[in-house]
N, CA, C and O atoms as CSV, one atom per row, in Angstrom:
chain,resi,resn,atom,element,x,y,z
A,1,MET,N,N,4.182,148.915,168.227
A,1,MET,CA,C,3.617,150.260,168.308
A,1,MET,C,C,4.315,151.003,169.447
A,1,MET,O,O,4.235,150.597,170.607
A,2,ASP,N,N,4.994,152.089,169.105
A,2,ASP,CA,C,5.659,152.865,170.146
A,2,ASP,C,C,4.709,153.946,170.664
A,2,ASP,O,O,3.731,154.300,170.005
A,3,LYS,N,N,5.014,154.460,171.852
A,3,LYS,CA,C,4.147,155.410,172.536
A,3,LYS,C,C,3.963,156.697,171.730
A,3,LYS,O,O,2.847,157.208,171.632
A,4,LYS,N,N,5.035,157.218,171.158
A,4,LYS,CA,C,4.931,158.479,170.420
A,4,LYS,C,C,3.974,158.352,169.236
A,4,LYS,O,O,3.153,159.239,169.004
A,5,THR,N,N,4.075,157.262,168.496
A,5,THR,CA,C,3.187,157.050,167.352
A,5,THR,C,C,1.749,156.931,167.815
A,5,THR,O,O,0.846,157.491,167.193
A,6,LEU,N,N,1.527,156.204,168.905
A,6,LEU,CA,C,0.174,156.055,169.437
A,6,LEU,C,C,-0.389,157.419,169.847
A,6,LEU,O,O,-1.535,157.735,169.527
A,7,ILE,N,N,0.397,158.220,170.543
A,7,ILE,CA,C,-0.037,159.570,170.947
A,7,ILE,C,C,-0.361,160.412,169.713
A,7,ILE,O,O,-1.386,161.093,169.677
A,8,ASP,N,N,0.506,160.368,168.705
A,8,ASP,CA,C,0.274,161.141,167.473
A,8,ASP,C,C,-1.035,160.720,166.810
A,8,ASP,O,O,-1.805,161.566,166.355
A,9,ASN,N,N,-1.282,159.427,166.757
A,9,ASN,CA,C,-2.507,158.930,166.128
A,9,ASN,C,C,-3.745,159.282,166.957
A,9,ASN,O,O,-4.791,159.618,166.402
A,10,LEU,N,N,-3.625,159.204,168.269
A,10,LEU,CA,C,-4.746,159.607,169.129
A,10,LEU,C,C,-5.031,161.101,168.972
A,10,LEU,O,O,-6.186,161.521,169.036
A,11,ASN,N,N,-3.997,161.893,168.770
A,11,ASN,CA,C,-4.194,163.335,168.539
A,11,ASN,C,C,-4.918,163.590,167.216
A,11,ASN,O,O,-5.740,164.503,167.134
A,12,LYS,N,N,-4.628,162.801,166.185
A,12,LYS,CA,C,-5.369,162.925,164.924
A,12,LYS,C,C,-6.850,162.609,165.169
A,12,LYS,O,O,-7.735,163.275,164.631
A,13,ASP,N,N,-7.104,161.584,165.987
A,13,ASP,CA,C,-8.489,161.241,166.331
A,13,ASP,C,C,-9.142,162.371,167.121
A,13,ASP,O,O,-10.308,162.693,166.893
A,14,LEU,N,N,-8.400,162.972,168.043
A,14,LEU,CA,C,-8.925,164.090,168.825
A,14,LEU,C,C,-9.273,165.259,167.902
A,14,LEU,O,O,-10.319,165.886,168.069
A,15,GLU,N,N,-8.415,165.554,166.941
A,15,GLU,CA,C,-8.716,166.605,165.968
A,15,GLU,C,C,-10.020,166.299,165.235
A,15,GLU,O,O,-10.814,167.201,164.966
A,16,GLY,N,N,-10.235,165.030,164.916
A,16,GLY,CA,C,-11.470,164.617,164.259
A,16,GLY,C,C,-12.693,164.829,165.133
A,16,GLY,O,O,-13.736,165.270,164.650
A,17,GLU,N,N,-12.571,164.515,166.424
A,17,GLU,CA,C,-13.704,164.708,167.339
A,17,GLU,C,C,-13.999,166.191,167.552
A,17,GLU,O,O,-15.161,166.594,167.602
A,18,LEU,N,N,-12.946,167.003,167.677
A,18,LEU,CA,C,-13.156,168.443,167.821
A,18,LEU,C,C,-13.842,169.004,166.572
A,18,LEU,O,O,-14.734,169.846,166.666
A,19,GLY,N,N,-13.415,168.526,165.413
A,19,GLY,CA,C,-14.051,168.938,164.169
A,19,GLY,C,C,-15.502,168.485,164.098
A,19,GLY,O,O,-16.362,169.220,163.612
A,20,ALA,N,N,-15.779,167.267,164.587
A,20,ALA,CA,C,-17.150,166.741,164.564
A,20,ALA,C,C,-18.075,167.584,165.435
A,20,ALA,O,O,-19.222,167.836,165.066
A,21,ILE,N,N,-17.582,168.015,166.578
A,21,ILE,CA,C,-18.393,168.874,167.463
A,21,ILE,C,C,-18.773,170.152,166.719
A,21,ILE,O,O,-19.937,170.552,166.720
A,22,ILE,N,N,-17.800,170.786,166.091
A,22,ILE,CA,C,-18.053,172.007,165.333
A,22,ILE,C,C,-18.990,171.715,164.160
A,22,ILE,O,O,-19.909,172.486,163.882
A,23,GLN,N,N,-18.750,170.606,163.482
A,23,GLN,CA,C,-19.570,170.224,162.341
A,23,GLN,C,C,-21.036,170.080,162.751
A,23,GLN,O,O,-21.918,170.639,162.099
A,24,TYR,N,N,-21.297,169.347,163.807
A,24,TYR,CA,C,-22.682,169.119,164.232
A,24,TYR,C,C,-23.353,170.411,164.686
A,24,TYR,O,O,-24.515,170.649,164.356
A,25,ILE,N,N,-22.646,171.241,165.433
A,25,ILE,CA,C,-23.230,172.513,165.902
A,25,ILE,C,C,-23.533,173.427,164.711
A,25,ILE,O,O,-24.599,174.040,164.645
A,26,THR,N,N,-22.595,173.512,163.781
A,26,THR,CA,C,-22.766,174.366,162.611
A,26,THR,C,C,-23.892,173.861,161.721
A,26,THR,O,O,-24.728,174.644,161.270
A,27,TYR,N,N,-23.918,172.566,161.468
A,27,TYR,CA,C,-24.954,172.001,160.600
A,27,TYR,C,C,-26.336,172.127,161.244
A,27,TYR,O,O,-27.322,172.328,160.535
A,28,ALA,N,N,-26.427,172.015,162.559
A,28,ALA,CA,C,-27.713,172.205,163.231
A,28,ALA,C,C,-28.232,173.614,162.962
A,28,ALA,O,O,-29.426,173.811,162.735
A,29,ALA,N,N,-27.338,174.582,162.987
A,29,ALA,CA,C,-27.729,175.965,162.729
A,29,ALA,C,C,-28.122,176.181,161.266
A,29,ALA,O,O,-28.988,177.005,160.970
A,30,LYS,N,N,-27.487,175.444,160.353
A,30,LYS,CA,C,-27.700,175.649,158.922
A,30,LYS,C,C,-28.855,174.843,158.341
A,30,LYS,O,O,-29.280,175.115,157.218
A,31,ALA,N,N,-29.374,173.864,159.070
A,31,ALA,CA,C,-30.470,173.029,158.550
A,31,ALA,C,C,-31.652,173.918,158.170
A,31,ALA,O,O,-31.960,174.893,158.856
A,32,THR,N,N,-32.306,173.564,157.064
A,32,THR,CA,C,-33.410,174.371,156.560
A,32,THR,C,C,-34.587,173.478,156.166
A,32,THR,O,O,-34.487,172.251,156.161
A,33,GLY,N,N,-35.693,174.125,155.838
A,33,GLY,CA,C,-36.831,173.425,155.269
A,33,GLY,C,C,-37.762,172.833,156.306
A,33,GLY,O,O,-37.610,173.070,157.504
A,34,PRO,N,N,-38.741,172.051,155.828
A,34,PRO,CA,C,-39.775,171.532,156.724
A,34,PRO,C,C,-39.252,170.555,157.773
A,34,PRO,O,O,-39.899,170.356,158.802
A,35,TYR,N,N,-38.081,169.937,157.529
A,35,TYR,CA,C,-37.523,168.984,158.496
A,35,TYR,C,C,-36.409,169.604,159.341
A,35,TYR,O,O,-35.675,168.899,160.033
A,36,ARG,N,N,-36.296,170.931,159.276
A,36,ARG,CA,C,-35.267,171.620,160.047
A,36,ARG,C,C,-35.282,171.248,161.523
A,36,ARG,O,O,-34.224,170.933,162.068
A,37,PRO,N,N,-36.441,171.269,162.202
A,37,PRO,CA,C,-36.409,170.942,163.640
A,37,PRO,C,C,-35.847,169.539,163.918
A,37,PRO,O,O,-35.074,169.349,164.858
A,38,GLN,N,N,-36.237,168.574,163.104
A,38,GLN,CA,C,-35.761,167.206,163.309
A,38,GLN,C,C,-34.274,167.075,162.979
A,38,GLN,O,O,-33.532,166.416,163.707
A,39,LEU,N,N,-33.840,167.699,161.887
A,39,LEU,CA,C,-32.421,167.626,161.523
A,39,LEU,C,C,-31.549,168.358,162.534
A,39,LEU,O,O,-30.491,167.862,162.918
A,40,ALA,N,N,-31.988,169.532,162.963
A,40,ALA,CA,C,-31.211,170.276,163.960
A,40,ALA,C,C,-31.077,169.445,165.234
A,40,ALA,O,O,-29.996,169.374,165.820
A,41,GLN,N,N,-32.165,168.820,165.660
A,41,GLN,CA,C,-32.120,167.983,166.868
A,41,GLN,C,C,-31.213,166.770,166.661
A,41,GLN,O,O,-30.459,166.396,167.559
A,42,PHE,N,N,-31.289,166.163,165.487
A,42,PHE,CA,C,-30.435,165.018,165.162
A,42,PHE,C,C,-28.959,165.415,165.267
A,42,PHE,O,O,-28.158,164.716,165.888
A,43,PHE,N,N,-28.617,166.545,164.653
A,43,PHE,CA,C,-27.223,166.993,164.698
A,43,PHE,C,C,-26.790,167.307,166.132
A,43,PHE,O,O,-25.727,166.867,166.570
A,44,LEU,N,N,-27.599,168.055,166.851
A,44,LEU,CA,C,-27.224,168.449,168.218
A,44,LEU,C,C,-27.134,167.263,169.173
A,44,LEU,O,O,-26.343,167.281,170.117
A,45,ALA,N,N,-27.940,166.232,168.930
A,45,ALA,CA,C,-27.910,165.048,169.802
A,45,ALA,C,C,-26.567,164.324,169.724
A,45,ALA,O,O,-26.193,163.615,170.658
A,46,GLU,N,N,-25.846,164.496,168.629
A,46,GLU,CA,C,-24.558,163.815,168.454
A,46,GLU,C,C,-23.417,164.526,169.185
A,46,GLU,O,O,-22.377,163.921,169.449
A,47,VAL,N,N,-23.608,165.801,169.510
A,47,VAL,CA,C,-22.528,166.595,170.111
A,47,VAL,C,C,-22.034,165.970,171.415
A,47,VAL,O,O,-20.828,165.913,171.655
A,48,ALA,N,N,-22.948,165.505,172.253
A,48,ALA,CA,C,-22.545,164.944,173.551
A,48,ALA,C,C,-21.644,163.721,173.388
A,48,ALA,O,O,-20.659,163.580,174.113
A,49,ASP,N,N,-21.971,162.837,172.442
A,49,ASP,CA,C,-21.122,161.659,172.206
A,49,ASP,C,C,-19.734,162.077,171.741
A,49,ASP,O,O,-18.725,161.573,172.232
A,50,GLU,N,N,-19.695,163.005,170.789
A,50,GLU,CA,C,-18.402,163.436,170.253
A,50,GLU,C,C,-17.580,164.152,171.331
A,50,GLU,O,O,-16.359,164.006,171.392
A,51,GLN,N,N,-18.259,164.921,172.172
A,51,GLN,CA,C,-17.566,165.602,173.263
A,51,GLN,C,C,-16.985,164.587,174.247
A,51,GLN,O,O,-15.861,164.746,174.722
A,52,GLY,N,N,-17.752,163.554,174.546
A,52,GLY,CA,C,-17.253,162.498,175.433
A,52,GLY,C,C,-16.037,161.798,174.845
A,52,GLY,O,O,-15.077,161.505,175.558
A,53,HIS,N,N,-16.079,161.532,173.547
A,53,HIS,CA,C,-14.929,160.912,172.893
A,53,HIS,C,C,-13.713,161.836,172.964
A,53,HIS,O,O,-12.604,161.392,173.257
A,54,ALA,N,N,-13.932,163.124,172.692
A,54,ALA,CA,C,-12.827,164.087,172.724
A,54,ALA,C,C,-12.215,164.164,174.121
A,54,ALA,O,O,-10.994,164.207,174.268
A,55,GLN,N,N,-13.067,164.181,175.143
A,55,GLN,CA,C,-12.567,164.262,176.518
A,55,GLN,C,C,-11.755,163.024,176.879
A,55,GLN,O,O,-10.695,163.126,177.498
A,56,TYR,N,N,-12.258,161.855,176.490
A,56,TYR,CA,C,-11.527,160.617,176.760
A,56,TYR,C,C,-10.159,160.652,176.074
A,56,TYR,O,O,-9.139,160.347,176.692
A,57,LEU,N,N,-10.148,161.028,174.789
A,57,LEU,CA,C,-8.884,161.057,174.047
A,57,LEU,C,C,-7.896,162.046,174.661
A,57,LEU,O,O,-6.717,161.725,174.817
A,58,ALA,N,N,-8.360,163.236,175.009
A,58,ALA,CA,C,-7.466,164.233,175.611
A,58,ALA,C,C,-6.882,163.699,176.920
A,58,ALA,O,O,-5.683,163.833,177.165
A,59,ASN,N,N,-7.720,163.099,177.752
A,59,ASN,CA,C,-7.237,162.538,179.014
A,59,ASN,C,C,-6.226,161.426,178.783
A,59,ASN,O,O,-5.215,161.347,179.482
A,60,LYS,N,N,-6.492,160.567,177.806
A,60,LYS,CA,C,-5.593,159.440,177.531
A,60,LYS,C,C,-4.262,159.942,176.993
A,60,LYS,O,O,-3.205,159.426,177.356
A,61,ILE,N,N,-4.313,160.939,176.134
A,61,ILE,CA,C,-3.080,161.506,175.583
A,61,ILE,C,C,-2.212,162.059,176.703
A,61,ILE,O,O,-1.002,161.833,176.719
A,62,VAL,N,N,-2.818,162.782,177.640
A,62,VAL,CA,C,-2.072,163.320,178.783
A,62,VAL,C,C,-1.526,162.182,179.642
A,62,VAL,O,O,-0.375,162.225,180.077
A,63,ALA,N,N,-2.357,161.162,179.886
A,63,ALA,CA,C,-1.910,160.025,180.699
A,63,ALA,C,C,-0.710,159.326,180.072
A,63,ALA,O,O,0.137,158.787,180.783
A,64,LEU,N,N,-0.636,159.334,178.751
A,64,LEU,CA,C,0.484,158.706,178.050
A,64,LEU,C,C,1.700,159.631,177.967
A,64,LEU,O,O,2.755,159.237,177.471
A,65,GLY,N,N,1.543,160.871,178.460
A,65,GLY,CA,C,2.670,161.803,178.457
A,65,GLY,C,C,2.674,162.766,177.291
A,65,GLY,O,O,3.671,163.445,177.048
A,66,GLY,N,N,1.570,162.833,176.568
A,66,GLY,CA,C,1.498,163.715,175.407
A,66,GLY,C,C,0.760,165.012,175.706
A,66,GLY,O,O,0.277,165.237,176.816
A,67,GLU,N,N,0.688,165.844,174.698
A,67,GLU,CA,C,-0.016,167.124,174.753
A,67,GLU,C,C,-1.208,167.023,173.807
A,67,GLU,O,O,-1.023,166.783,172.613
A,68,PRO,N,N,-2.434,167.203,174.318
A,68,PRO,CA,C,-3.612,167.057,173.455
A,68,PRO,C,C,-3.683,168.131,172.367
A,68,PRO,O,O,-3.343,169.294,172.588
A,69,ALA,N,N,-4.128,167.712,171.207
A,69,ALA,CA,C,-4.346,168.631,170.086
A,69,ALA,C,C,-5.447,169.627,170.448
A,69,ALA,O,O,-6.375,169.296,171.187
A,70,THR,N,N,-5.340,170.827,169.933
A,70,THR,CA,C,-6.370,171.839,170.168
A,70,THR,C,C,-6.929,172.388,168.859
A,70,THR,O,O,-7.785,173.271,168.868
A,71,THR,N,N,-6.449,171.869,167.744
A,71,THR,CA,C,-6.921,172.326,166.438
A,71,THR,C,C,-7.846,171.266,165.849
A,71,THR,O,O,-7.446,170.113,165.686
A,72,PRO,N,N,-9.077,171.649,165.531
A,72,PRO,CA,C,-10.006,170.665,164.960
A,72,PRO,C,C,-9.672,170.333,163.514
A,72,PRO,O,O,-9.050,171.123,162.804
A,73,ARG,N,N,-10.098,169.151,163.096
A,73,ARG,CA,C,-10.051,168.804,161.677
A,73,ARG,C,C,-11.027,169.751,160.966
A,73,ARG,O,O,-12.095,170.039,161.508
A,74,PRO,N,N,-10.690,170.239,159.775
A,74,PRO,CA,C,-11.592,171.168,159.081
A,74,PRO,C,C,-12.975,170.556,158.828
A,74,PRO,O,O,-13.103,169.362,158.557
A,75,VAL,N,N,-13.990,171.391,158.922
A,75,VAL,CA,C,-15.363,170.965,158.669
A,75,VAL,C,C,-15.647,171.134,157.185
A,75,VAL,O,O,-15.433,172.214,156.635
A,76,PRO,N,N,-16.130,170.071,156.525
A,76,PRO,CA,C,-16.435,170.193,155.098
A,76,PRO,C,C,-17.564,171.200,154.856
A,76,PRO,O,O,-18.551,171.205,155.592
A,77,PRO,N,N,-17.432,172.044,153.843
A,77,PRO,CA,C,-18.518,172.975,153.543
A,77,PRO,C,C,-19.721,172.191,153.023
A,77,PRO,O,O,-19.565,171.220,152.283
A,78,ALA,N,N,-20.892,172.609,153.404
A,78,ALA,CA,C,-22.118,171.962,152.942
A,78,ALA,C,C,-23.223,173.007,152.948
A,78,ALA,O,O,-23.415,173.711,153.939
A,79,LYS,N,N,-23.947,173.106,151.843
A,79,LYS,CA,C,-24.987,174.126,151.730
A,79,LYS,C,C,-26.381,173.571,151.947
A,79,LYS,O,O,-27.248,174.270,152.472
A,80,THR,N,N,-26.611,172.333,151.555
A,80,THR,CA,C,-27.952,171.767,151.659
A,80,THR,C,C,-28.015,170.731,152.777
A,80,THR,O,O,-26.988,170.243,153.249
A,81,ASN,N,N,-29.218,170.412,153.185
A,81,ASN,CA,C,-29.392,169.365,154.198
A,81,ASN,C,C,-28.748,168.061,153.737
A,81,ASN,O,O,-28.078,167.385,154.518
A,82,GLN,N,N,-28.951,167.710,152.473
A,82,GLN,CA,C,-28.386,166.462,151.958
A,82,GLN,C,C,-26.853,166.503,151.995
A,82,GLN,O,O,-26.220,165.522,152.384
A,83,GLU,N,N,-26.258,167.621,151.595
A,83,GLU,CA,C,-24.793,167.745,151.643
A,83,GLU,C,C,-24.285,167.615,153.079
A,83,GLU,O,O,-23.251,166.993,153.324
A,84,MET,N,N,-25.011,168.201,154.017
A,84,MET,CA,C,-24.606,168.108,155.427
A,84,MET,C,C,-24.668,166.655,155.893
A,84,MET,O,O,-23.738,166.168,156.535
A,85,LEU,N,N,-25.757,165.967,155.573
A,85,LEU,CA,C,-25.895,164.566,155.982
A,85,LEU,C,C,-24.831,163.686,155.332
A,85,LEU,O,O,-24.295,162.784,155.975
A,86,GLU,N,N,-24.526,163.941,154.074
A,86,GLU,CA,C,-23.484,163.169,153.391
A,86,GLU,C,C,-22.102,163.428,154.015
A,86,GLU,O,O,-21.295,162.507,154.149
A,87,ALA,N,N,-21.839,164.673,154.390
A,87,ALA,CA,C,-20.564,165.001,155.045
A,87,ALA,C,C,-20.472,164.335,156.415
A,87,ALA,O,O,-19.412,163.841,156.798
A,88,VAL,N,N,-21.575,164.322,157.146
A,88,VAL,CA,C,-21.615,163.652,158.447
A,88,VAL,C,C,-21.369,162.153,158.273
A,88,VAL,O,O,-20.605,161.552,159.027
A,89,LEU,N,N,-22.019,161.559,157.277
A,89,LEU,CA,C,-21.845,160.127,157.030
A,89,LEU,C,C,-20.383,159.813,156.710
A,89,LEU,O,O,-19.833,158.841,157.228
A,90,ALA,N,N,-19.762,160.613,155.878
A,90,ALA,CA,C,-18.348,160.397,155.543
A,90,ALA,C,C,-17.469,160.512,156.788
A,90,ALA,O,O,-16.556,159.709,156.980
A,91,ALA,N,N,-17.740,161.503,157.629
A,91,ALA,CA,C,-16.942,161.695,158.855
A,91,ALA,C,C,-17.128,160.525,159.821
A,91,ALA,O,O,-16.159,160.066,160.427
A,92,GLU,N,N,-18.349,160.043,159.970
A,92,GLU,CA,C,-18.608,158.925,160.883
A,92,GLU,C,C,-17.964,157.638,160.368
A,92,GLU,O,O,-17.433,156.849,161.150
A,93,ARG,N,N,-18.012,157.432,159.075
A,93,ARG,CA,C,-17.348,156.249,158.495
A,93,ARG,C,C,-15.847,156.320,158.693
A,93,ARG,O,O,-15.207,155.310,158.986
A,94,GLN,N,N,-15.278,157.522,158.532
A,94,GLN,CA,C,-13.841,157.699,158.744
A,94,GLN,C,C,-13.485,157.433,160.206
A,94,GLN,O,O,-12.485,156.775,160.491
A,95,ALA,N,N,-14.299,157.940,161.129
A,95,ALA,CA,C,-14.038,157.717,162.558
A,95,ALA,C,C,-14.106,156.232,162.891
A,95,ALA,O,O,-13.286,155.734,163.662
A,96,THR,N,N,-15.070,155.523,162.324
A,96,THR,CA,C,-15.187,154.080,162.556
A,96,THR,C,C,-13.918,153.373,162.091
A,96,THR,O,O,-13.370,152.530,162.801
A,97,LYS,N,N,-13.461,153.723,160.900
A,97,LYS,CA,C,-12.233,153.134,160.345
A,97,LYS,C,C,-11.030,153.470,161.229
A,97,LYS,O,O,-10.226,152.596,161.551
A,98,ASP,N,N,-10.915,154.748,161.618
A,98,ASP,CA,C,-9.774,155.183,162.430
A,98,ASP,C,C,-9.759,154.475,163.786
A,98,ASP,O,O,-8.707,154.011,164.224
A,99,TYR,N,N,-10.906,154.387,164.451
A,99,TYR,CA,C,-10.947,153.769,165.771
A,99,TYR,C,C,-10.730,152.264,165.703
A,99,TYR,O,O,-10.189,151.679,166.641
A,100,THR,N,N,-11.136,151.632,164.620
A,100,THR,CA,C,-10.856,150.206,164.433
A,100,THR,C,C,-9.343,149.993,164.362
A,100,THR,O,O,-8.798,149.080,164.982
A,101,GLU,N,N,-8.686,150.851,163.597
A,101,GLU,CA,C,-7.225,150.773,163.481
A,101,GLU,C,C,-6.552,151.107,164.813
A,101,GLU,O,O,-5.602,150.438,165.220
A,102,ARG,N,N,-7.045,152.136,165.481
A,102,ARG,CA,C,-6.446,152.550,166.747
A,102,ARG,C,C,-6.594,151.471,167.814
A,102,ARG,O,O,-5.698,151.294,168.640
A,103,ALA,N,N,-7.712,150.750,167.808
A,103,ALA,CA,C,-7.907,149.657,168.776
A,103,ALA,C,C,-6.850,148.573,168.568
A,103,ALA,O,O,-6.344,148.003,169.535
A,104,LYS,N,N,-6.520,148.290,167.317
A,104,LYS,CA,C,-5.458,147.321,167.020
A,104,LYS,C,C,-4.113,147.831,167.539
A,104,LYS,O,O,-3.326,147.072,168.103
A,105,GLU,N,N,-3.864,149.122,167.342
A,105,GLU,CA,C,-2.618,149.723,167.820
A,105,GLU,C,C,-2.545,149.684,169.342
A,105,GLU,O,O,-1.485,149.413,169.907
A,106,ALA,N,N,-3.658,149.951,170.002
A,106,ALA,CA,C,-3.686,149.917,171.469
A,106,ALA,C,C,-3.404,148.510,171.979
A,106,ALA,O,O,-2.696,148.330,172.970
A,107,GLU,N,N,-3.962,147.518,171.298
A,107,GLU,CA,C,-3.701,146.128,171.693
A,107,GLU,C,C,-2.229,145.797,171.512
A,107,GLU,O,O,-1.612,145.177,172.378
A,108,GLU,N,N,-1.672,146.212,170.386
A,108,GLU,CA,C,-0.250,145.983,170.114
A,108,GLU,C,C,0.621,146.694,171.160
A,108,GLU,O,O,1.645,146.161,171.586
A,109,PHE,N,N,0.213,147.880,171.560
A,109,PHE,CA,C,0.935,148.656,172.564
A,109,PHE,C,C,0.820,148.017,173.953
A,109,PHE,O,O,1.679,148.216,174.813
A,110,GLY,N,N,-0.259,147.246,174.157
A,110,GLY,CA,C,-0.457,146.568,175.435
A,110,GLY,C,C,-1.390,147.296,176.387
A,110,GLY,O,O,-1.366,147.040,177.590
A,111,ASP,N,N,-2.214,148.203,175.867
A,111,ASP,CA,C,-3.152,148.966,176.699
A,111,ASP,C,C,-4.563,148.434,176.459
A,111,ASP,O,O,-5.287,148.915,175.587
A,112,LYS,N,N,-4.929,147.443,177.243
A,112,LYS,CA,C,-6.223,146.772,177.081
A,112,LYS,C,C,-7.387,147.738,177.324
A,112,LYS,O,O,-8.380,147.696,176.597
A,113,GLY,N,N,-7.280,148.604,178.332
A,113,GLY,CA,C,-8.341,149.561,178.616
A,113,GLY,C,C,-8.596,150.490,177.448
A,113,GLY,O,O,-9.748,150.752,177.103
A,114,LEU,N,N,-7.535,150.990,176.837
A,114,LEU,CA,C,-7.654,151.855,175.669
A,114,LEU,C,C,-8.289,151.082,174.516
A,114,LEU,O,O,-9.152,151.606,173.813
A,115,MET,N,N,-7.863,149.843,174.326
A,115,MET,CA,C,-8.411,149.032,173.248
A,115,MET,C,C,-9.926,148.869,173.404
A,115,MET,O,O,-10.675,149.037,172.442
A,116,VAL,N,N,-10.364,148.545,174.604
A,116,VAL,CA,C,-11.791,148.337,174.854
A,116,VAL,C,C,-12.567,149.645,174.650
A,116,VAL,O,O,-13.639,149.639,174.044
A,117,GLN,N,N,-12.035,150.754,175.150
A,117,GLN,CA,C,-12.707,152.049,174.975
A,117,GLN,C,C,-12.812,152.407,173.498
A,117,GLN,O,O,-13.851,152.894,173.052
A,118,LEU,N,N,-11.759,152.174,172.743
A,118,LEU,CA,C,-11.791,152.466,171.313
A,118,LEU,C,C,-12.801,151.585,170.591
A,118,LEU,O,O,-13.472,152.040,169.665
A,119,GLU,N,N,-12.914,150.332,171.006
A,119,GLU,CA,C,-13.925,149.447,170.415
A,119,GLU,C,C,-15.330,149.963,170.728
A,119,GLU,O,O,-16.219,149.876,169.882
A,120,ASP,N,N,-15.540,150.500,171.936
A,120,ASP,CA,C,-16.830,151.118,172.268
A,120,ASP,C,C,-17.086,152.328,171.373
A,120,ASP,O,O,-18.221,152.567,170.959
A,121,MET,N,N,-16.050,153.077,171.081
A,121,MET,CA,C,-16.185,154.249,170.226
A,121,MET,C,C,-16.488,153.829,168.783
A,121,MET,O,O,-17.204,154.536,168.074
A,122,VAL,N,N,-15.949,152.682,168.342
A,122,VAL,CA,C,-16.298,152.131,167.028
A,122,VAL,C,C,-17.797,151.856,166.989
A,122,VAL,O,O,-18.466,152.174,166.006
A,123,ARG,N,N,-18.320,151.268,168.051
A,123,ARG,CA,C,-19.755,150.983,168.132
A,123,ARG,C,C,-20.562,152.283,168.035
A,123,ARG,O,O,-21.541,152.349,167.291
A,124,ASP,N,N,-20.159,153.310,168.777
A,124,ASP,CA,C,-20.862,154.593,168.741
A,124,ASP,C,C,-20.858,155.182,167.331
A,124,ASP,O,O,-21.903,155.567,166.808
A,125,GLU,N,N,-19.688,155.246,166.729
A,125,GLU,CA,C,-19.552,155.884,165.420
A,125,GLU,C,C,-20.278,155.082,164.342
A,125,GLU,O,O,-20.887,155.671,163.450
A,126,SER,N,N,-20.227,153.762,164.405
A,126,SER,CA,C,-20.937,152.970,163.401
A,126,SER,C,C,-22.450,153.118,163.587
A,126,SER,O,O,-23.195,153.080,162.608
A,127,GLY,N,N,-22.907,153.283,164.816
A,127,GLY,CA,C,-24.325,153.551,165.064
A,127,GLY,C,C,-24.745,154.884,164.473
A,127,GLY,O,O,-25.829,155.001,163.901
A,128,HIS,N,N,-23.884,155.896,164.609
A,128,HIS,CA,C,-24.169,157.206,164.002
A,128,HIS,C,C,-24.249,157.075,162.479
A,128,HIS,O,O,-25.121,157.665,161.842
A,129,SER,N,N,-23.328,156.292,161.903
A,129,SER,CA,C,-23.331,156.077,160.451
A,129,SER,C,C,-24.624,155.427,159.998
A,129,SER,O,O,-25.239,155.856,159.021
A,130,GLU,N,N,-25.032,154.390,160.713
A,130,GLU,CA,C,-26.252,153.675,160.333
A,130,GLU,C,C,-27.469,154.590,160.392
A,130,GLU,O,O,-28.316,154.549,159.499
A,131,GLU,N,N,-27.567,155.407,161.421
A,131,GLU,CA,C,-28.711,156.307,161.540
A,131,GLU,C,C,-28.710,157.338,160.412
A,131,GLU,O,O,-29.763,157.652,159.856
A,132,THR,N,N,-27.539,157.862,160.077
A,132,THR,CA,C,-27.434,158.839,158.992
A,132,THR,C,C,-27.776,158.182,157.655
A,132,THR,O,O,-28.450,158.788,156.822
A,133,GLU,N,N,-27.319,156.956,157.446
A,133,GLU,CA,C,-27.660,156.217,156.223
A,133,GLU,C,C,-29.171,156.055,156.094
A,133,GLU,O,O,-29.720,156.194,155.000
A,134,ARG,N,N,-29.835,155.768,157.189
A,134,ARG,CA,C,-31.289,155.591,157.161
A,134,ARG,C,C,-31.999,156.899,156.806
A,134,ARG,O,O,-33.003,156.885,156.092
A,135,ILE,N,N,-31.490,158.015,157.294
A,135,ILE,CA,C,-32.084,159.312,156.951
A,135,ILE,C,C,-31.902,159.586,155.455
A,135,ILE,O,O,-32.814,160.086,154.797
A,136,LEU,N,N,-30.728,159.259,154.925
A,136,LEU,CA,C,-30.431,159.531,153.522
A,136,LEU,C,C,-31.073,158.528,152.561
A,136,LEU,O,O,-31.150,158.790,151.361
A,137,ARG,N,N,-31.527,157.402,153.067
A,137,ARG,CA,C,-31.992,156.310,152.212
A,137,ARG,C,C,-33.029,156.752,151.177
A,137,ARG,O,O,-32.909,156.391,150.006
A,138,ASP,N,N,-34.033,157.515,151.572
A,138,ASP,CA,C,-35.074,157.941,150.649
A,138,ASP,C,C,-34.997,159.430,150.335
A,138,ASP,O,O,-36.003,160.048,149.987
A,139,TRP,N,N,-33.813,160.001,150.458
A,139,TRP,CA,C,-33.628,161.423,150.201
A,139,TRP,C,C,-33.566,161.626,148.701
A,139,TRP,O,O,-33.015,160.749,148.036
A,140,PRO,N,N,-34.068,162.677,148.106
A,140,PRO,CA,C,-34.723,163.790,148.787
A,140,PRO,C,C,-36.201,163.504,149.043
A,140,PRO,O,O,-36.852,162.710,148.363
A,141,ILE,N,N,-36.676,164.192,150.052
A,141,ILE,CA,C,-38.081,164.013,150.427
A,141,ILE,C,C,-38.872,165.227,150.023
A,141,ILE,O,O,-40.081,165.280,150.249
């Protein structure tokens, strides 16, 4: 794993985190119905984790000599609460997959600290996935 490829891949992850921040803020605003307060809070509670991931990635990219991405991954359109939750679940599953792969790349590159941080991020994202799956389990309500 060469440094340029690792930086490029970390930038793709950063784009994903920037998109996730926008996704959660937007979906919190769009939530409707009797569970709106709970869904809005659920979405907004995730913003801090995604922001922390984005900050870590941007700092690491700079430390490696790269330029952090500033363009977010596009947010999937969603009109209903269920569509929003399904889009969030897909994004969290993708992040889990991406960070699992990135942790392997970091190990290959020889950056143990990055590998461990990425594994922690896998834990965070898989936890988000599990919580979203539980909300969707008996949907619609």
